[in-house]
C-alpha positions as CSV (number, residue, x, y, z in Angstrom):
1,M,47.7,104.3,70.5
2,D,51.3,105.7,70.4
3,K,53.1,105.1,66.7
4,I,56.3,103.5,66.6
5,F,58.4,104.2,63.9
6,P,61.5,101.9,63.5
7,E,64.8,102.6,63.3
8,K,65.9,103.1,59.6
9,L,68.2,100.9,57.6
10,K,71.9,101.7,57.2
11,V,74.7,99.5,55.8
12,G,75.9,96.8,57.4
13,D,72.5,95.7,58.6
14,K,71.0,92.3,58.2
15,I,67.5,91.8,56.2
16,A,65.2,88.8,57.2
17,V,63.9,87.4,54.2
18,I,60.5,85.3,54.9
19,A,57.6,84.0,52.8
20,P,54.4,84.8,54.6
21,A,52.3,84.0,51.2
22,L,53.9,82.5,48.5
23,S,57.1,80.3,48.7
24,I,60.7,81.4,47.5
25,A,60.4,78.1,45.7
26,I,58.5,79.6,43.0
27,I,61.2,82.4,42.3
28,N,63.8,81.7,39.8
29,K,67.7,81.6,40.0
30,E,68.1,84.2,37.8
31,T,65.6,86.7,39.4
32,R,66.9,85.8,42.9
33,G,70.4,86.3,41.5
34,I,69.7,89.9,40.6
35,A,67.8,90.4,43.4
36,N,70.7,89.1,45.9
37,Q,73.3,91.4,44.3
38,R,71.2,94.4,44.5
39,F,70.6,94.2,48.4
40,K,74.7,93.6,48.5
41,E,75.1,96.7,46.7
42,L,73.1,98.3,49.5
43,G,75.4,96.9,51.7
44,L,72.8,94.8,53.4
45,E,73.4,91.3,54.2
46,L,70.7,88.7,53.6
47,V,69.5,85.9,56.0
48,F,66.8,83.8,54.6
49,G,63.9,82.3,57.2
50,K,64.3,78.4,58.1
51,H,61.1,77.1,56.1
52,V,61.0,80.4,52.8
53,E,61.8,77.0,50.6
54,E,58.6,75.4,51.6
55,I,56.1,74.6,49.3
56,D,52.6,73.3,49.4
57,E,50.0,72.5,47.1
58,F,48.9,76.6,47.4
59,T,52.4,77.1,46.5
60,S,52.5,78.7,50.0
61,S,54.0,76.8,53.2
62,S,51.7,75.9,56.4
63,I,50.7,78.4,59.2
64,E,53.2,77.1,61.6
65,S,56.3,77.5,59.2
66,R,55.3,81.2,58.1
67,I,55.2,81.9,61.5
68,A,58.3,80.7,63.0
69,D,59.7,82.5,60.4
70,L,57.9,85.7,61.3
71,H,58.9,85.1,64.9
72,E,62.1,84.6,64.5
73,A,62.9,87.5,62.4
74,F,61.8,90.2,64.6
75,R,63.2,88.0,68.1
76,N,66.5,88.0,66.7
77,P,68.2,91.3,67.5
78,E,70.6,90.6,64.6
79,I,67.7,91.2,61.9
80,K,67.0,94.6,61.2
81,G,64.4,94.9,59.2
82,I,62.3,92.1,57.3
83,V,61.2,91.7,53.6
84,S,58.4,89.5,52.2
85,V,59.3,87.3,49.2
86,I,56.5,88.3,47.4
87,G,52.8,88.5,47.9
88,G,50.3,86.2,47.0
89,F,47.0,85.4,48.7
90,N,46.9,84.1,52.3
91,S,48.8,86.3,54.3
92,N,45.6,87.1,56.3
93,Q,45.8,83.5,57.8
94,L,48.6,84.3,60.0
95,L,46.7,87.2,61.9
96,R,45.1,85.3,64.9
97,Y,48.8,83.3,65.4
98,I,51.2,86.7,65.6
99,D,52.6,87.5,68.9
100,W,51.8,91.0,68.8
101,E,53.4,91.7,72.0
102,L,56.5,90.0,70.5
103,I,56.6,92.5,67.4
104,K,55.8,95.6,69.3
105,N,58.4,95.1,71.8
106,N,61.4,94.6,69.1
107,P,60.2,96.8,66.2
108,K,62.1,96.9,62.9
109,I,61.6,97.6,59.3
110,F,58.9,95.4,58.1
111,W,57.9,95.4,54.2
112,G,56.5,94.2,51.2
113,Y,53.1,94.7,49.3
114,S,49.9,93.3,47.7
115,D,48.8,90.4,49.7
116,I,51.2,91.6,52.5
117,T,48.9,94.7,53.0
118,A,46.9,92.3,55.6
119,M,49.7,91.7,57.7
120,E,51.0,95.4,57.3
121,N,48.0,97.5,58.2
122,A,46.9,94.8,61.3
123,T,50.8,95.3,62.3
124,Y,50.4,99.0,63.0
125,A,46.4,98.5,64.2
126,K,47.4,96.0,66.9
127,T,51.0,97.5,68.0
128,G,51.1,101.3,66.7
129,L,54.6,100.0,64.7
130,V,54.8,102.0,61.4
131,T,55.1,99.7,58.4
132,Y,55.8,100.0,54.7
133,S,54.1,99.1,51.5
134,S,57.3,98.3,49.4
135,P,59.4,96.3,46.6
136,A,59.2,92.9,47.8
137,Y,62.4,90.5,47.7
138,S,61.4,89.6,44.0
139,T,60.6,93.3,42.6
140,F,64.8,93.6,43.6
141,G,65.1,91.1,40.7
142,Q,64.3,93.1,37.9
143,K,66.9,93.6,36.0
144,L,66.0,97.2,34.1
145,Y,64.2,100.0,34.8
146,F,64.9,99.6,38.4
147,E,66.4,103.2,39.5
148,Y,63.0,105.3,40.4
149,T,61.8,102.3,42.3
150,L,65.3,101.8,43.9
151,E,65.7,105.6,45.1
152,Y,61.7,105.7,46.8
153,F,63.1,102.6,48.8
154,K,66.4,104.3,49.7
155,K,64.4,107.9,50.6
156,C,62.0,106.2,52.7
157,L,63.7,103.5,54.6
158,F,67.0,104.5,54.9
159,E,66.5,108.3,55.2
160,D,64.5,110.2,57.8
161,K,63.4,113.2,55.9
162,P,60.1,114.1,54.4
163,F,60.3,113.5,50.6
164,E,58.2,114.9,47.7
165,I,56.9,111.9,45.3
166,R,57.8,113.0,41.8
167,P,56.5,110.6,38.7
168,S,58.4,108.7,37.3
169,E,59.4,109.1,33.5
170,I,58.4,105.3,32.3
171,W,56.5,102.5,33.6
172,T,56.3,99.2,32.7
173,N,53.1,96.1,33.2
174,D,54.7,93.2,31.0
175,D,53.0,90.3,31.9
176,L,55.8,87.3,33.0
177,W,58.6,89.9,33.2
178,W,61.2,87.4,35.1
179,E,60.6,84.9,32.3
180,N,62.4,87.3,29.7
181,Q,64.0,90.2,31.6
182,D,65.1,91.9,28.7
183,A,62.0,91.9,27.0
184,R,60.7,94.8,28.8
185,N,58.2,97.4,27.1
186,P,58.1,100.8,29.0
187,I,55.7,103.5,28.5
188,S,55.6,107.3,29.0
189,N,54.5,108.2,32.1
190,S,51.8,111.1,32.0
191,G,52.1,111.3,35.8
192,P,49.2,111.7,38.3
193,Y,46.1,113.4,37.9
194,V,43.3,115.2,39.8
195,I,39.7,114.0,40.3
196,N,38.7,115.9,43.1
197,E,40.7,119.3,44.1
198,G,41.8,120.0,47.5
199,E,44.1,119.8,50.3
200,A,44.6,117.0,53.1
201,E,47.3,116.1,55.5
202,G,47.2,113.0,57.4
203,T,47.8,109.2,58.4
204,I,48.6,106.6,55.9
205,L,46.3,103.6,55.6
206,G,46.0,101.2,52.9
207,A,47.8,99.6,49.7
208,N,46.2,96.7,48.0
209,L,42.4,97.4,48.0
210,C,41.2,93.8,47.8
211,T,43.5,92.9,50.5
212,F,42.8,95.7,53.3
213,N,39.3,95.0,52.8
214,L,40.0,91.5,54.1
215,L,39.9,93.2,57.3
216,Q,37.2,94.6,57.4
217,G,34.6,94.0,60.4
218,T,37.8,92.4,62.8
219,E,40.2,93.7,65.6
220,Y,43.2,94.3,62.7
221,F,41.1,97.0,60.9
222,P,42.7,100.3,61.7
223,D,41.4,103.5,62.8
224,F,40.3,105.9,59.9
225,K,40.8,109.1,62.3
226,D,42.3,111.7,60.3
227,S,43.5,109.5,57.4
228,I,44.8,109.2,53.9
229,L,44.1,106.4,52.0
230,F,46.5,105.2,49.2
231,I,44.7,102.2,47.3
232,E,45.6,100.4,44.5
233,D,44.6,97.2,42.9
234,D,46.0,94.4,40.3
235,G,44.7,93.4,36.9
236,N,42.1,91.2,38.0
237,A,40.4,94.5,39.4
238,T,38.1,95.3,36.5
239,P,36.4,99.0,37.2
240,Q,33.7,97.0,38.7
241,L,35.2,95.4,40.9
242,F,37.2,98.3,42.3
243,D,33.7,99.6,42.3
244,R,31.9,97.7,44.4
245,D,35.6,97.0,46.8
246,L,36.1,100.9,47.2
247,Q,31.9,101.0,48.1
248,S,32.7,98.4,50.6
249,L,35.3,100.2,52.0
250,I,33.5,103.5,52.4
251,H,30.9,101.6,54.3
252,Q,32.5,100.9,57.0
253,P,32.3,102.8,60.2
254,G,34.5,106.0,60.4
255,F,35.3,106.5,56.8
256,Q,33.4,109.8,57.6
257,E,37.0,110.6,59.2
258,V,39.3,109.9,55.8
259,K,40.7,113.2,54.8
260,G,42.0,112.2,51.2
261,V,42.5,109.6,48.7
262,V,45.4,108.7,46.4
263,I,45.0,105.9,43.9
264,G,48.1,103.7,42.4
265,R,48.4,103.1,38.6
266,F,46.4,100.2,37.3
267,E,47.3,97.2,35.1
268,K,46.5,97.3,31.7
269,K,44.6,94.3,31.7
270,S,42.1,95.8,34.3
271,Q,40.7,98.0,31.5
272,M,40.6,100.8,33.7
273,T,40.2,104.2,31.8
274,R,40.6,107.6,33.2
275,E,37.3,108.4,32.3
276,K,35.8,105.2,34.3
277,L,37.8,105.9,37.1
278,T,36.8,109.5,37.5
279,A,33.0,108.2,37.4
280,I,33.2,105.9,40.3
281,I,35.0,108.3,41.8
282,Q,32.6,110.9,41.7
283,S,29.0,108.7,41.9
284,K,30.3,108.4,45.4
285,K,28.9,111.3,47.5
286,E,31.3,110.5,50.4
287,L,34.2,111.7,48.5
288,D,33.0,115.1,47.6
289,H,34.7,116.9,50.1
290,M,38.1,115.3,49.9
291,P,41.1,115.5,47.4
292,V,41.5,112.4,45.6
293,I,44.4,112.1,43.0
294,A,44.7,108.6,40.8
295,D,47.9,107.0,38.6
296,A,50.5,107.8,41.4
297,D,53.7,105.3,41.1
298,F,52.4,102.6,43.4
299,G,50.9,99.0,42.7
300,H,50.8,96.2,40.7
301,T,52.8,97.9,37.9
302,Q,56.9,99.4,38.1
303,P,57.8,101.5,39.4
304,M,56.8,101.9,42.4
305,I,57.2,103.9,45.5
306,T,57.7,102.8,49.2
307,F,55.3,104.5,51.4
308,P,54.8,104.2,55.3
309,I,51.6,102.3,56.5
310,G,51.1,104.5,60.0
311,G,53.4,107.2,58.7
312,E,52.1,110.7,57.6
313,S,51.4,112.1,54.2
314,R,50.5,115.8,52.9
315,I,48.8,116.0,49.5
316,S,47.6,118.9,47.3
317,A,45.4,118.3,44.3
318,S,44.3,121.1,41.7
319,L,43.9,121.4,38.1
320,Q,47.0,123.1,38.1
321,T,49.3,121.6,40.4
322,I,49.5,117.9,42.2
323,K,52.0,117.8,44.9
324,I,52.3,114.4,47.3
325,E,54.7,114.6,50.3
326,I,55.4,112.0,52.5
327,I,56.5,113.9,56.0
328,K,57.0,111.5,58.8
329,H,58.1,108.0,57.5
């Protein structure tokens, strides 16, 4: 299947905000106001899906409503990009109902993270359209320490040239940050570290590991051939859970085609340590031959980079030098 790289964003573009998982109704007024202003400063006009305010007992909405907003966003020629409100738990419910030909014939930038990983990888697998693991609409509502996130969002979605991912100076992991936007606790960032040395170049797959694994054994799982996995997980992923989720991925047919792994930063409450993660990786002989880099700037902490699922990366990992490049996006 040929890859489809959507047109980059530009000033004046209309962006559809849709809710494939959780409803926008859970996002408070202050957070929405900051997010709306951020997009305005980027020169982007937001258009909200007809059903984004609907909310049910699962803080989501019906499959029919979510599919309607997704299809309308891809169908409307005035819409140049589509952003998810936030993550959640149930976007994989939509996969059987998506009109994949509609998406393939109307390619445009589609982004989000966490639970949206299911839709992003499925879209790439079914259509060849490159999608983007990137801050959600709600993430744009962060008042403080957003500069790094915004920088890499623009590098990936507004520009064409390759870029290197350089570590942020600080990171944050404040629970319920939206309830008190001024009570943030920045942590000095020591940057990524190497578990296995080596070099690799390939197609980026993955993002949120437990969500990516929901696609196993289905028609929506992408081909591992010549891939580099970018994987991360949230605070519920204890070292034991991350270990078994990674092992499950390794057991998938074709995993031997994977060329390297980049692991995003863990949340504090996961209680993952460098020593535990190193032990997990080194216990898996299937990873011995490939570079593995950990603690990169993506995942469920802030800030986060934007990276293309289906795009291409080059990584170099040694005890002296770490280099992560996005070379086609």
